[in-house]
C-alpha positions, 0 to 999 in steps of 0.5 A: 326739132326733127332730129333728136341728139342723144349722147353720140347717137341721133334720132332722125324722124321722117315728117311725112310718115313719122318713121325714125332711125337712130344712128351715130353721126359725125357732128359738124360742129353742133348738134344742129347739123345732121348732114352726115346722118342724113347722107349716110341713111339716104334720107333727103331734106335740109342738112339742119336738124330743124328739118324738113326730113323724109325717109327714103321710102317717102322721099319717092312719094307724091304729096297728097293733091299732087306735087312734091314736098316743098316747104317754100315757094321759090318755084321748081329748080332745074338747070337753065342752061349749060355754056361752054367757054374754052376749057371751062363748063358752066352749069346754070341752076335755078330754084331749089337744088334738093331731091326733086331736082337732083337728077337734072343737076347730076346729068349736068355735072356728069356732061361737064365732067365729060367735057374734061375741063373746069367747071363753074356751077352758077348759083345766082338763081339758087334759093336753097340746097338740101343734103341731096345737092350738097352731096352731088357738089361734093362729089362733082368737086372730088371727080374734078380734083381727081382729073385735075380740074377745078369745080368752082361755085359762083354767086351762092346766096347768103343761105347757101354760103351759110350752109357751106360755112356751117358744114365746113365746106367753105374750104372745099370749093373756091367760091366767087361772088360772080360768074365772071369773077370765077372765069376770070380766076380760072383764066388766070390759072390756065394761064399760069399752068400753061406757062409752068409746063414748058419750064417743068419739061426743059428742067426735066430735059437737063437732068 
């Protein structure tokens, strides 16, 4: 355990330097879930208490011997490509979505938002997502909603689905088994919205 719960407080311990911070955290839904604490304190790492976690200072430091901190061997993460199909931008991610790849995903999501349409994040090749990645997706989802668009997740792994379920975020995003399924649903939504617009205009003119 790298997070120690005590009544309404939790102690977050850095796996790199041993530094710690104690703060209250919203527990969702149990003491194993510490994503809110990590996000509020600016730390990086797993959304679960079992870690790994790094303090803001150590998150910026390279690991001795080169490279960055990684507890698996999934290979480097990043963005494989950004595709545009009608009014949908598809962001294809790969590897691990974490602190190391956060800037790349953030840039891709900003580009998708600039396009103005719906967004599909293809997670078929993504193995792990940490608190940094979750935060980016949540913010991008809210931005899409504010401009009347939808951000969907396609083909998430079993691990990512578990994370979303545990964090109670599965209802926040439309989640589909494949990219094609997500695109088909968005196409039906666009068609329905287009059909509804003339009817609304007609009803207003008849007042």
